Residue, then its C-alpha position, 0 to 999 in steps of 0.5 A: x500499499x504505497x503512497x500512490x494507492x490513493x490514485x486508484x481507489x475508484x478503479x479498484x472498485x470497478x475491478x471487483x468481481x471481474x479480477x482476483x484481488x490479492x491484498x497484503x494485510x497492511x492494506x485492508x484498513x484502507x480498502x475497507x474504508x473505501x468499500x473494496x473487499x478483496x478476494x484474498x488477504x495475504x500475510x507473511x510476517x510472523x509478528x502479532x499484527x492486531x495491536x498498537x502500531x501494527x494493528x492492521x485491522x482497526x475498525x474492520x468487523x470480523x464478518x467483512x474480512x476476506x479469506x486468508x492466505x498465510x505463511x505457516x509462521x503467521x501469528x495466532x492472534x491474526x489467525x483468530x481474526x480470520x476465524x469465520x473465513x477460509x484460511x489457506x497456508x503456503x510454503x514460505x521456506x522456513x524450517x517449520x514449513x519444511x517439516x509441515x510439507x514433509x508431513x503432509x506428503x503433498x507439494x505446497x506452493x512456495x511463495x517465499x519472498x522478502x515482501x508480502x507483495x512479492x508473495x501475491x505476485x508469486x501466487x498470481x503466477x502460480x494460479x496462471x493469472x494473466x495479466x498481472x497488475x501491480x497497484x500501490x507498489x511504489x517501492x520508494x518515497x513520495x513526499x517522504x512518505x513510504x505508505x498510503x496514509x503515512x503521516x510520518x514523512x521521515x526519510x532514513x539517512x540510508x537511502x538508495x536510488x531506483x529509476x523513476x516511474x515518470x522518469x529521473x530517479x526516486x529515493x528508496x530504502x535498502x529493503x525496497x531496493x531489494x524488493x524491486x530487484x526480486x520483482x524484476x528477476x521474477x518477471x524475467x523468469x515468468x516472461x521466459x516461461x510464458x511469453x504471452x503473459x502480460x505484466x503491468x505496473x500500474x502504480x503511476x508513481x514510485x519506481x519503474x520496474x523492469x519487465x513490466x509494462x508501465x500503464x495507467x490502471x484505467x487503461x489496463x482495466x478497460x483493455x483487459x478486465x471490464x469486459x469480462x464476465x463476473x468471476x465465479x466463486x473462487x473458493x468452497x468449504x473444505x473437506x472436514x474428514x480430510x482436514x481431521x486426517x491432516x491434523x492427526x498426521x501433523x500431531x504424529x509428526x510433531x510428537x515424533x519430532x519432540x521425541x527426537x529433540x528430547x533424545x538430542x537433549x539427553x545426548x548433549x547432557x551426556x557429552x557435558x558430563x563426559x567433558x567435565x570428567x575428561x581430565x580423569x583419564x583415557x576412559x572418560x575421553x573415550x566416552x566423550x569421543x563416542 
């Protein structure tokens, strides 16, 4: 939700029901206030994003919340807010993800990225969406602001430069600089796999992103979206019996992992005792080596 998001609220309203709208959790409050309900919210971070300065829900009622697509490390408080919605999990390439994917014995889409917006981009490509359109991805400062509705206006001392959407250069942070690079690398790879794939950066501000056509959102909607029939329902209730089986499989795997961890701790304690006795002679050293 970069500063340029404000330019596109009315256009996003037109896209509802005709395009799949993927929204990072950070953008939900602004979309709610403007009467735009995305099809899915995505969350990547592990922090509790329900309180204090990280409260990304605000006045949003629970029954308005869309379905959630979340990393396995998502904080329980965030998941509880989506208790009335469908929740889907993706592989964010953490050790926890590796254990769960192994336990499930089935491939999960890997949406590993430094930014949740890039996870949205990877998911859209996984679903074979075309075109894929970025909105609000300034990846740079606009009049000192990093986010839509950001009132702070402070620019850190450590900044980088990126090519500007409207020419020239724009100032950005080191993390945004890396996200910009990842967008460009992924775009090049996706276009190589599918030359017919259309990628548009319709942010109309901030940084220009290589591999994307820089176009106004109104033009892209008119050419590719508004003439489409309404979308059918995107999700359906899951299989309760299948969920119960998966929970039991994961419970068994976690129990086995806990047992192995306990055995590992027992061996560590034996090593510590042997190390403390190593000065006593050869037999103690042999025990420690073993």
